[in-house]
A tleap script that builds the chain and sets N, CA, C and O, in Angstrom:
source leaprc.protein.ff14SB
mol = sequence {
  NMET LEU PRO ARG ASN SER PHE ASN ASN TRP
  LEU MET LEU LEU VAL PHE TYR PRO LEU LEU
  SER VAL LEU PRO GLN GLU LEU ILE PHE ARG
  THR TYR PHE PHE HIE ARG TYR LYS ARG ILE
  MET PRO LYS LYS THR VAL ARG ILE ILE VAL
  SER ALA THR VAL PHE ALA LEU ALA HIE ILE
  VAL TYR ALA ASN TRP VAL ALA VAL LEU LEU
  ALA PHE ILE GLY GLY LEU LEU PHE ALA PHE
  THR TYR ALA GLN SER ARG SER THR PHE VAL
  CYS VAL ILE GLU HIE SER LEU TRP GLY LEU
  TRP MET PHE THR LEU GLY ILE GLY GLN TYR
  LEU ASP SER SER ALA ILE CSER
}
set mol.1.N position { -17.547 10.477 2.739 }
set mol.1.CA position { -16.506 11.090 3.039 }
set mol.1.C position { -16.374 10.864 4.564 }
set mol.1.O position { -17.216 11.164 5.411 }
set mol.2.N position { -14.979 10.192 4.796 }
set mol.2.CA position { -15.024 9.352 6.011 }
set mol.2.C position { -15.250 10.491 7.461 }
set mol.2.O position { -16.086 10.490 8.365 }
set mol.3.N position { -14.100 11.382 7.159 }
set mol.3.CA position { -14.809 12.320 8.206 }
set mol.3.C position { -15.921 12.699 8.614 }
set mol.3.O position { -16.153 12.764 9.821 }
set mol.4.N position { -16.793 13.010 7.718 }
set mol.4.CA position { -17.877 13.794 7.684 }
set mol.4.C position { -19.271 12.648 8.273 }
set mol.4.O position { -20.321 12.683 8.916 }
set mol.5.N position { -18.576 11.906 7.688 }
set mol.5.CA position { -19.970 10.585 8.519 }
set mol.5.C position { -19.111 9.430 9.315 }
set mol.5.O position { -19.829 8.467 9.588 }
set mol.6.N position { -17.861 9.301 9.719 }
set mol.6.CA position { -17.959 8.910 11.452 }
set mol.6.C position { -16.203 9.332 11.720 }
set mol.6.O position { -15.177 8.730 11.405 }
set mol.7.N position { -16.446 10.718 12.484 }
set mol.7.CA position { -15.510 11.171 12.808 }
set mol.7.C position { -13.973 10.240 13.093 }
set mol.7.O position { -12.835 10.200 12.627 }
set mol.8.N position { -15.008 9.376 14.454 }
set mol.8.CA position { -14.397 9.407 15.773 }
set mol.8.C position { -13.539 8.060 14.608 }
set mol.8.O position { -12.317 8.000 14.741 }
set mol.9.N position { -14.207 7.048 13.528 }
set mol.9.CA position { -13.438 6.118 13.291 }
set mol.9.C position { -12.168 6.224 11.948 }
set mol.9.O position { -11.371 5.417 11.471 }
set mol.10.N position { -12.551 7.854 11.653 }
set mol.10.CA position { -11.492 8.421 10.847 }
set mol.10.C position { -10.246 8.587 11.745 }
set mol.10.O position { -9.146 8.043 11.649 }
set mol.11.N position { -10.762 9.590 12.748 }
set mol.11.CA position { -8.988 9.200 13.588 }
set mol.11.C position { -8.631 8.247 14.115 }
set mol.11.O position { -7.561 8.370 14.711 }
set mol.12.N position { -9.106 7.282 14.150 }
set mol.12.CA position { -8.802 5.747 14.766 }
set mol.12.C position { -8.079 5.201 13.638 }
set mol.12.O position { -7.121 4.450 13.822 }
set mol.13.N position { -8.667 5.687 11.919 }
set mol.13.CA position { -7.743 5.316 10.997 }
set mol.13.C position { -6.562 5.880 10.991 }
set mol.13.O position { -5.623 5.133 10.716 }
set mol.14.N position { -6.255 7.350 11.289 }
set mol.14.CA position { -5.019 7.855 10.796 }
set mol.14.C position { -4.554 7.334 11.893 }
set mol.14.O position { -3.507 6.977 11.352 }
set mol.15.N position { -4.401 6.916 13.157 }
set mol.15.CA position { -3.728 6.245 14.452 }
set mol.15.C position { -2.990 4.789 13.627 }
set mol.15.O position { -1.799 4.569 13.406 }
set mol.16.N position { -4.485 3.756 13.221 }
set mol.16.CA position { -3.798 2.703 13.139 }
set mol.16.C position { -3.953 2.365 11.610 }
set mol.16.O position { -3.358 1.344 11.264 }
set mol.17.N position { -4.380 2.781 11.008 }
set mol.17.CA position { -3.856 2.212 9.567 }
set mol.17.C position { -2.191 2.498 9.345 }
set mol.17.O position { -1.627 1.420 9.158 }
set mol.18.N position { -1.476 3.368 9.322 }
set mol.18.CA position { 0.219 3.489 8.934 }
set mol.18.C position { 0.227 2.517 9.864 }
set mol.18.O position { 0.596 1.529 9.230 }
set mol.19.N position { 0.002 2.111 11.253 }
set mol.19.CA position { 0.758 1.136 11.837 }
set mol.19.C position { 0.360 -0.393 11.712 }
set mol.19.O position { 1.191 -1.270 11.947 }
set mol.20.N position { -0.698 -0.628 11.404 }
set mol.20.CA position { -1.407 -1.891 11.368 }
set mol.20.C position { -1.162 -2.541 10.058 }
set mol.20.O position { -0.779 -3.697 9.878 }
set mol.21.N position { -1.479 -1.501 9.032 }
set mol.21.CA position { -1.786 -1.763 7.640 }
set mol.21.C position { -0.442 -1.543 6.983 }
set mol.21.O position { 0.233 -2.480 6.556 }
set mol.22.N position { -0.053 -0.190 6.913 }
set mol.22.CA position { 1.174 0.070 6.104 }
set mol.22.C position { 2.582 -0.132 6.260 }
set mol.22.O position { 3.433 0.054 5.390 }
set mol.23.N position { 2.796 -0.594 7.633 }
set mol.23.CA position { 3.981 -0.910 8.221 }
set mol.23.C position { 4.570 -2.346 7.782 }
set mol.23.O position { 5.695 -2.570 7.337 }
set mol.24.N position { 3.564 -3.231 8.011 }
set mol.24.CA position { 3.660 -4.327 7.576 }
set mol.24.C position { 3.950 -4.528 6.166 }
set mol.24.O position { 4.976 -5.077 5.765 }
set mol.25.N position { 3.076 -4.096 5.463 }
set mol.25.CA position { 2.913 -4.533 3.866 }
set mol.25.C position { 4.363 -3.372 3.380 }
set mol.25.O position { 4.767 -3.782 2.291 }
set mol.26.N position { 4.937 -2.524 3.691 }
set mol.26.CA position { 6.336 -1.914 3.288 }
set mol.26.C position { 7.374 -2.603 3.658 }
set mol.26.O position { 8.493 -2.470 3.164 }
set mol.27.N position { 6.964 -3.676 4.884 }
set mol.27.CA position { 8.694 -4.450 5.616 }
set mol.27.C position { 8.487 -5.834 4.210 }
set mol.27.O position { 9.405 -6.219 3.486 }
set mol.28.N position { 7.051 -6.329 4.169 }
set mol.28.CA position { 7.004 -7.388 2.979 }
set mol.28.C position { 7.003 -6.759 1.988 }
set mol.28.O position { 8.153 -6.337 1.862 }
set mol.29.N position { 6.467 -6.463 1.269 }
set mol.29.CA position { 6.029 -5.935 -0.178 }
set mol.29.C position { 7.380 -5.198 -0.721 }
set mol.29.O position { 7.541 -5.346 -1.932 }
set mol.30.N position { 8.587 -4.274 0.085 }
set mol.30.CA position { 9.628 -3.360 -0.486 }
set mol.30.C position { 10.747 -3.661 0.536 }
set mol.30.O position { 11.811 -3.910 -0.031 }
set mol.31.N position { 10.799 -3.701 1.712 }
set mol.31.CA position { 12.030 -4.262 2.203 }
set mol.31.C position { 12.549 -5.717 2.335 }
set mol.31.O position { 13.719 -6.087 2.240 }
set mol.32.N position { 11.495 -6.436 2.564 }
set mol.32.CA position { 11.908 -8.268 2.214 }
set mol.32.C position { 12.274 -8.217 0.980 }
set mol.32.O position { 13.389 -8.159 0.460 }
set mol.33.N position { 11.252 -8.245 0.570 }
set mol.33.CA position { 11.217 -7.974 -1.047 }
set mol.33.C position { 12.837 -8.023 -1.865 }
set mol.33.O position { 13.569 -8.867 -2.382 }
set mol.34.N position { 12.828 -6.573 -1.602 }
set mol.34.CA position { 13.625 -6.217 -2.386 }
set mol.34.C position { 15.067 -6.623 -2.162 }
set mol.34.O position { 16.013 -6.322 -2.889 }
set mol.35.N position { 15.101 -7.308 -1.115 }
set mol.35.CA position { 16.635 -7.395 -0.290 }
set mol.35.C position { 16.607 -9.060 -1.109 }
set mol.35.O position { 17.461 -9.621 -1.796 }
set mol.36.N position { 15.285 -9.474 -0.686 }
set mol.36.CA position { 15.590 -11.037 -0.865 }
set mol.36.C position { 15.650 -11.488 -2.502 }
set mol.36.O position { 15.896 -12.634 -2.880 }
set mol.37.N position { 15.479 -10.780 -3.046 }
set mol.37.CA position { 14.914 -11.269 -4.535 }
set mol.37.C position { 16.213 -10.737 -5.338 }
set mol.37.O position { 16.640 -11.171 -6.408 }
set mol.38.N position { 16.755 -9.638 -4.513 }
set mol.38.CA position { 17.753 -8.802 -5.551 }
set mol.38.C position { 18.662 -9.887 -6.436 }
set mol.38.O position { 18.829 -9.871 -7.656 }
set mol.39.N position { 19.071 -10.603 -5.702 }
set mol.39.CA position { 20.280 -11.748 -6.544 }
set mol.39.C position { 19.499 -12.250 -7.648 }
set mol.39.O position { 20.090 -12.513 -8.695 }
set mol.40.N position { 18.366 -12.405 -7.568 }
set mol.40.CA position { 17.868 -13.260 -9.130 }
set mol.40.C position { 16.812 -12.271 -10.144 }
set mol.40.O position { 16.351 -12.442 -11.273 }
set mol.41.N position { 16.698 -11.199 -9.154 }
set mol.41.CA position { 16.221 -10.009 -10.077 }
set mol.41.C position { 17.069 -8.908 -9.766 }
set mol.41.O position { 16.785 -8.095 -8.886 }
set mol.42.N position { 18.327 -8.845 -10.608 }
set mol.42.CA position { 19.502 -7.984 -10.313 }
set mol.42.C position { 18.585 -6.153 -10.806 }
set mol.42.O position { 18.689 -5.316 -9.909 }
set mol.43.N position { 17.856 -5.711 -12.013 }
set mol.43.CA position { 17.216 -4.607 -12.172 }
set mol.43.C position { 16.394 -4.209 -11.205 }
set mol.43.O position { 15.517 -4.855 -10.630 }
set mol.44.N position { 16.664 -3.323 -11.088 }
set mol.44.CA position { 15.539 -2.544 -10.103 }
set mol.44.C position { 14.445 -2.330 -10.844 }
set mol.44.O position { 13.424 -2.645 -10.234 }
set mol.45.N position { 14.238 -1.866 -12.060 }
set mol.45.CA position { 13.470 -1.812 -12.624 }
set mol.45.C position { 12.436 -3.050 -12.541 }
set mol.45.O position { 11.245 -2.774 -12.689 }
set mol.46.N position { 12.785 -4.333 -12.326 }
set mol.46.CA position { 12.103 -5.514 -12.744 }
set mol.46.C position { 11.371 -5.660 -11.268 }
set mol.46.O position { 10.218 -6.027 -11.038 }
set mol.47.N position { 12.593 -5.186 -10.172 }
set mol.47.CA position { 12.071 -5.574 -9.055 }
set mol.47.C position { 10.088 -4.360 -8.699 }
set mol.47.O position { 8.992 -4.527 -8.164 }
set mol.48.N position { 10.703 -3.498 -9.308 }
set mol.48.CA position { 9.848 -2.204 -9.202 }
set mol.48.C position { 8.752 -3.381 -9.377 }
set mol.48.O position { 8.264 -4.152 -8.550 }
set mol.49.N position { 8.570 -3.239 -10.638 }
set mol.49.CA position { 7.521 -3.980 -11.601 }
set mol.49.C position { 6.691 -5.061 -10.696 }
set mol.49.O position { 5.472 -5.035 -10.526 }
set mol.50.N position { 7.817 -6.236 -10.023 }
set mol.50.CA position { 7.198 -7.560 -9.939 }
set mol.50.C position { 6.778 -7.573 -8.390 }
set mol.50.O position { 5.939 -8.317 -7.882 }
set mol.51.N position { 7.569 -6.556 -7.729 }
set mol.51.CA position { 7.112 -5.921 -6.747 }
set mol.51.C position { 5.541 -5.158 -6.684 }
set mol.51.O position { 4.946 -5.345 -5.622 }
set mol.52.N position { 4.993 -4.517 -7.482 }
set mol.52.CA position { 3.780 -3.482 -7.731 }
set mol.52.C position { 3.074 -5.072 -7.991 }
set mol.52.O position { 2.267 -5.325 -7.097 }
set mol.53.N position { 3.192 -6.027 -8.875 }
set mol.53.CA position { 2.129 -6.650 -9.036 }
set mol.53.C position { 1.795 -7.443 -8.431 }
set mol.53.O position { 0.611 -7.774 -8.503 }
set mol.54.N position { 2.929 -8.295 -7.314 }
set mol.54.CA position { 2.476 -9.259 -6.230 }
set mol.54.C position { 1.898 -8.398 -5.046 }
set mol.54.O position { 1.358 -8.893 -4.057 }
set mol.55.N position { 2.075 -7.057 -5.261 }
set mol.55.CA position { 1.601 -6.308 -4.079 }
set mol.55.C position { -0.267 -6.282 -4.469 }
set mol.55.O position { -1.154 -6.626 -3.688 }
set mol.56.N position { -0.438 -5.802 -5.802 }
set mol.56.CA position { -1.785 -5.747 -6.557 }
set mol.56.C position { -2.451 -6.822 -6.016 }
set mol.56.O position { -3.470 -6.813 -5.325 }
set mol.57.N position { -1.626 -7.963 -6.480 }
set mol.57.CA position { -2.082 -9.190 -6.271 }
set mol.57.C position { -2.639 -9.811 -4.706 }
set mol.57.O position { -3.725 -10.373 -4.567 }
set mol.58.N position { -1.896 -9.634 -3.873 }
set mol.58.CA position { -2.395 -9.001 -2.581 }
set mol.58.C position { -3.569 -8.477 -1.744 }
set mol.58.O position { -3.814 -8.580 -0.542 }
set mol.59.N position { -4.313 -7.798 -2.904 }
set mol.59.CA position { -5.425 -6.714 -2.785 }
set mol.59.C position { -6.458 -7.777 -3.810 }
set mol.59.O position { -7.251 -7.160 -4.522 }
set mol.60.N position { -6.473 -8.785 -3.878 }
set mol.60.CA position { -7.306 -9.838 -4.499 }
set mol.60.C position { -8.547 -9.795 -3.428 }
set mol.60.O position { -9.747 -9.806 -3.704 }
set mol.61.N position { -7.802 -9.731 -1.837 }
set mol.61.CA position { -8.906 -10.526 -1.338 }
set mol.61.C position { -10.153 -9.387 -1.000 }
set mol.61.O position { -11.117 -9.583 -0.260 }
set mol.62.N position { -9.836 -8.146 -1.765 }
set mol.62.CA position { -10.734 -7.445 -1.436 }
set mol.62.C position { -12.415 -7.348 -2.749 }
set mol.62.O position { -13.469 -6.730 -2.901 }
set mol.63.N position { -11.621 -8.402 -3.342 }
set mol.63.CA position { -13.192 -9.100 -4.462 }
set mol.63.C position { -13.314 -7.846 -5.294 }
set mol.63.O position { -14.530 -7.657 -5.348 }
set mol.64.N position { -12.783 -6.998 -5.894 }
set mol.64.CA position { -12.722 -5.758 -6.834 }
set mol.64.C position { -11.621 -5.442 -7.307 }
set mol.64.O position { -10.590 -5.277 -6.655 }
set mol.65.N position { -11.786 -5.304 -8.793 }
set mol.65.CA position { -11.286 -4.629 -9.565 }
set mol.65.C position { -10.504 -3.240 -8.976 }
set mol.65.O position { -9.363 -3.113 -8.530 }
set mol.66.N position { -11.284 -2.536 -9.108 }
set mol.66.CA position { -10.621 -1.204 -8.468 }
set mol.66.C position { -9.179 -1.291 -7.291 }
set mol.66.O position { -8.144 -0.650 -7.473 }
set mol.67.N position { -9.405 -2.169 -6.173 }
set mol.67.CA position { -8.532 -2.425 -5.148 }
set mol.67.C position { -7.211 -2.652 -5.854 }
set mol.67.O position { -6.190 -2.002 -5.630 }
set mol.68.N position { -7.355 -3.833 -6.900 }
set mol.68.CA position { -6.195 -4.314 -7.193 }
set mol.68.C position { -5.169 -3.220 -8.457 }
set mol.68.O position { -3.943 -3.131 -8.523 }
set mol.69.N position { -6.312 -2.459 -9.393 }
set mol.69.CA position { -5.812 -1.556 -10.192 }
set mol.69.C position { -5.094 -0.595 -9.297 }
set mol.69.O position { -4.031 -0.148 -9.729 }
set mol.70.N position { -5.547 -0.169 -8.000 }
set mol.70.CA position { -5.431 1.147 -7.208 }
set mol.70.C position { -3.623 0.702 -6.736 }
set mol.70.O position { -2.531 1.270 -6.724 }
set mol.71.N position { -4.138 -0.529 -6.429 }
set mol.71.CA position { -2.654 -0.870 -5.207 }
set mol.71.C position { -1.345 -1.634 -6.131 }
set mol.71.O position { -0.211 -1.818 -5.689 }
set mol.72.N position { -1.907 -2.069 -7.721 }
set mol.72.CA position { -0.932 -1.819 -8.904 }
set mol.72.C position { -0.392 -0.555 -8.892 }
set mol.72.O position { 0.781 -0.651 -9.252 }
set mol.73.N position { -0.725 0.721 -8.621 }
set mol.73.CA position { -0.323 1.821 -8.943 }
set mol.73.C position { 0.067 2.158 -8.188 }
set mol.73.O position { 0.885 3.006 -8.544 }
set mol.74.N position { 0.031 1.997 -6.461 }
set mol.74.CA position { 0.276 2.704 -5.751 }
set mol.74.C position { 1.962 1.872 -5.382 }
set mol.74.O position { 2.976 2.335 -4.859 }
set mol.75.N position { 1.639 0.449 -5.947 }
set mol.75.CA position { 2.963 -0.575 -5.272 }
set mol.75.C position { 3.703 -0.044 -6.720 }
set mol.75.O position { 4.633 -0.840 -6.847 }
set mol.76.N position { 3.746 0.748 -7.686 }
set mol.76.CA position { 4.856 1.235 -8.308 }
set mol.76.C position { 5.527 2.419 -8.287 }
set mol.76.O position { 6.550 2.696 -8.914 }
set mol.77.N position { 4.754 3.276 -7.352 }
set mol.77.CA position { 5.151 4.389 -7.030 }
set mol.77.C position { 6.349 4.028 -5.773 }
set mol.77.O position { 7.552 4.284 -5.830 }
set mol.78.N position { 5.452 3.228 -4.429 }
set mol.78.CA position { 6.137 2.904 -3.442 }
set mol.78.C position { 7.060 2.188 -3.739 }
set mol.78.O position { 8.112 2.597 -3.248 }
set mol.79.N position { 7.158 1.294 -4.323 }
set mol.79.CA position { 8.371 0.453 -5.124 }
set mol.79.C position { 9.540 1.307 -5.870 }
set mol.79.O position { 10.705 1.103 -5.528 }
set mol.80.N position { 9.324 2.005 -6.612 }
set mol.80.CA position { 10.260 3.070 -6.806 }
set mol.80.C position { 10.847 4.141 -5.889 }
set mol.80.O position { 11.983 4.594 -6.026 }
set mol.81.N position { 9.845 4.565 -4.796 }
set mol.81.CA position { 10.201 5.338 -3.726 }
set mol.81.C position { 11.655 4.399 -2.862 }
set mol.81.O position { 12.741 4.824 -2.468 }
set mol.82.N position { 11.096 3.115 -2.828 }
set mol.82.CA position { 12.145 2.584 -2.410 }
set mol.82.C position { 13.567 2.350 -2.923 }
set mol.82.O position { 14.719 2.467 -2.507 }
set mol.83.N position { 12.937 1.972 -4.006 }
set mol.83.CA position { 14.341 1.443 -4.720 }
set mol.83.C position { 15.287 2.477 -4.956 }
set mol.83.O position { 16.492 2.255 -5.076 }
set mol.84.N position { 14.531 4.115 -5.057 }
set mol.84.CA position { 15.435 5.133 -5.034 }
set mol.84.C position { 16.206 5.486 -3.142 }
set mol.84.O position { 17.366 5.672 -2.775 }
set mol.85.N position { 15.273 5.453 -2.603 }
set mol.85.CA position { 15.805 6.012 -1.423 }
set mol.85.C position { 16.376 4.682 -0.429 }
set mol.85.O position { 17.321 4.889 0.332 }
set mol.86.N position { 15.769 3.408 -0.497 }
set mol.86.CA position { 15.796 2.519 0.504 }
set mol.86.C position { 15.932 2.696 1.866 }
set mol.86.O position { 16.727 2.321 2.728 }
set mol.87.N position { 14.727 3.514 1.813 }
set mol.87.CA position { 14.506 3.537 3.215 }
set mol.87.C position { 12.720 3.159 3.250 }
set mol.87.O position { 11.879 3.588 2.461 }
set mol.88.N position { 12.522 2.323 4.304 }
set mol.88.CA position { 11.118 1.734 4.499 }
set mol.88.C position { 10.628 2.958 5.338 }
set mol.88.O position { 9.402 3.054 5.296 }
set mol.89.N position { 11.088 3.677 5.899 }
set mol.89.CA position { 10.441 4.860 6.642 }
set mol.89.C position { 9.730 5.984 5.489 }
set mol.89.O position { 8.580 6.413 5.578 }
set mol.90.N position { 10.694 6.323 4.432 }
set mol.90.CA position { 9.750 6.812 3.756 }
set mol.90.C position { 8.783 6.553 2.920 }
set mol.90.O position { 8.042 7.362 2.362 }
set mol.91.N position { 8.806 4.860 2.801 }
set mol.91.CA position { 7.917 4.859 1.678 }
set mol.91.C position { 6.607 4.347 2.915 }
set mol.91.O position { 5.488 4.326 2.402 }
set mol.92.N position { 6.643 3.956 4.411 }
set mol.92.CA position { 5.783 3.878 4.980 }
set mol.92.C position { 4.961 5.467 5.276 }
set mol.92.O position { 3.782 5.484 5.627 }
set mol.93.N position { 5.629 6.533 5.111 }
set mol.93.CA position { 5.636 7.800 5.205 }
set mol.93.C position { 4.164 8.320 3.775 }
set mol.93.O position { 3.180 9.060 3.802 }
set mol.94.N position { 4.693 7.583 2.915 }
set mol.94.CA position { 4.270 7.902 1.401 }
set mol.94.C position { 3.001 7.608 1.459 }
set mol.94.O position { 1.946 8.243 1.476 }
set mol.95.N position { 3.470 6.000 1.500 }
set mol.95.CA position { 2.084 4.681 1.726 }
set mol.95.C position { 0.807 5.425 2.819 }
set mol.95.O position { -0.385 5.587 2.561 }
set mol.96.N position { 1.386 5.697 3.789 }
set mol.96.CA position { 0.383 6.070 4.713 }
set mol.96.C position { -0.267 7.949 4.528 }
set mol.96.O position { -1.089 8.528 5.238 }
set mol.97.N position { 0.268 8.316 3.674 }
set mol.97.CA position { -0.212 9.783 3.031 }
set mol.97.C position { -1.450 9.162 2.105 }
set mol.97.O position { -2.673 9.203 2.242 }
set mol.98.N position { -0.702 8.652 1.245 }
set mol.98.CA position { -1.796 8.189 -0.091 }
set mol.98.C position { -3.199 7.479 0.354 }
set mol.98.O position { -4.360 7.685 0.002 }
set mol.99.N position { -2.727 6.741 1.090 }
set mol.99.CA position { -3.778 5.949 2.046 }
set mol.99.C position { -4.921 6.487 2.494 }
set mol.99.O position { -6.083 6.400 2.097 }
set mol.100.N position { -4.223 7.273 3.719 }
set mol.100.CA position { -4.892 8.268 4.415 }
set mol.100.C position { -5.988 9.257 3.770 }
set mol.100.O position { -7.067 9.709 4.153 }
set mol.101.N position { -5.113 9.393 2.480 }
set mol.101.CA position { -5.951 10.490 1.443 }
set mol.101.C position { -7.471 9.829 0.823 }
set mol.101.O position { -8.533 10.411 0.603 }
set mol.102.N position { -7.132 8.540 0.667 }
set mol.102.CA position { -7.882 8.163 -0.541 }
set mol.102.C position { -9.437 7.612 0.518 }
set mol.102.O position { -10.622 7.449 0.227 }
set mol.103.N position { -8.645 7.468 1.789 }
set mol.103.CA position { -9.965 6.552 3.060 }
set mol.103.C position { -10.634 8.013 3.324 }
set mol.103.O position { -11.854 8.160 3.251 }
set mol.104.N position { -9.681 9.165 3.660 }
set mol.104.CA position { -10.614 10.181 3.842 }
set mol.104.C position { -11.750 11.064 2.341 }
set mol.104.O position { -12.697 11.814 2.578 }
set mol.105.N position { -11.247 10.652 0.862 }
set mol.105.CA position { -12.276 11.156 0.508 }
set mol.105.C position { -13.252 10.095 -0.235 }
set mol.105.O position { -13.992 10.292 -1.199 }
set mol.106.N position { -13.013 8.837 0.552 }
set mol.106.CA position { -14.277 8.074 0.220 }
set mol.106.C position { -13.719 6.910 -0.672 }
set mol.106.O position { -14.490 5.988 -0.939 }
set mol.107.N position { -12.679 6.891 -1.061 }
set mol.107.CA position { -11.796 6.348 -2.288 }
set mol.107.C position { -11.541 4.618 -1.529 }
set mol.107.O position { -11.548 3.547 -2.135 }
set mol.108.N position { -11.331 4.863 -0.022 }
set mol.108.CA position { -11.250 3.769 0.781 }
set mol.108.C position { -12.245 2.740 0.590 }
set mol.108.O position { -12.042 1.556 0.858 }
set mol.109.N position { -13.111 3.113 0.216 }
set mol.109.CA position { -14.358 1.608 0.264 }
set mol.109.C position { -13.717 0.687 -0.334 }
set mol.109.O position { -13.673 -0.386 0.268 }
set mol.110.N position { -13.182 0.752 -1.362 }
set mol.110.CA position { -12.562 0.068 -2.541 }
set mol.110.C position { -11.548 -1.094 -1.343 }
set mol.110.O position { -11.554 -2.308 -1.547 }
set mol.111.N position { -11.002 -0.671 -0.530 }
set mol.111.CA position { -10.222 -1.340 0.311 }
set mol.111.C position { -10.775 -1.379 1.657 }
set mol.111.O position { -9.977 -0.905 2.466 }
set mol.112.N position { -11.917 -1.798 2.201 }
set mol.112.CA position { -12.230 -1.878 3.169 }
set mol.112.C position { -12.955 -3.551 3.580 }
set mol.112.O position { -14.037 -4.077 3.319 }
set mol.113.N position { -11.957 -3.912 4.197 }
set mol.113.CA position { -12.729 -5.378 4.338 }
set mol.113.C position { -13.745 -5.940 5.091 }
set mol.113.O position { -13.984 -7.130 5.296 }
set mol.114.N position { -14.452 -4.709 5.571 }
set mol.114.CA position { -15.647 -4.949 6.423 }
set mol.114.C position { -17.222 -4.798 5.540 }
set mol.114.O position { -18.395 -4.915 5.895 }
set mol.115.N position { -16.409 -4.418 3.973 }
set mol.115.CA position { -17.228 -4.216 2.552 }
set mol.115.C position { -17.187 -5.772 2.247 }
set mol.115.O position { -18.333 -6.109 1.949 }
set mol.116.N position { -16.486 -6.646 2.211 }
set mol.116.CA position { -16.270 -7.835 1.839 }
set mol.116.C position { -17.599 -8.590 1.931 }
set mol.116.O position { -18.347 -8.233 2.841 }
set mol.117.N position { -18.034 -9.648 1.072 }
set mol.117.CA position { -19.249 -10.206 1.424 }
set mol.117.C position { -18.786 -11.856 1.768 }
set mol.117.O position { -19.634 -12.675 2.123 }
savepdb mol mol.pdb
quit
């Protein structure tokens, strides 16, 4: 668990993860994606599934299937939220809370770029 092992790093993560990781991801994989591809994918369900798939594939860089699976599940959740709310802010909050919770519990080790060999 990150707070127990490295409290200062955890505090920095609480601040910088939403700003430097979540916000850009939500702008690209939800806001941009949903606006850009609405014309060729008019059904929200299709955009949700394709957005989640692309989001998951972007997590291949972590070189483990857990990151891809978690990103797909999260991608479905965040894309559904965006499709319903049309709010990047709501998605950023949701994504941040889930991500910070996972890092706090130690699951974030699968999404840690410093662990890539």
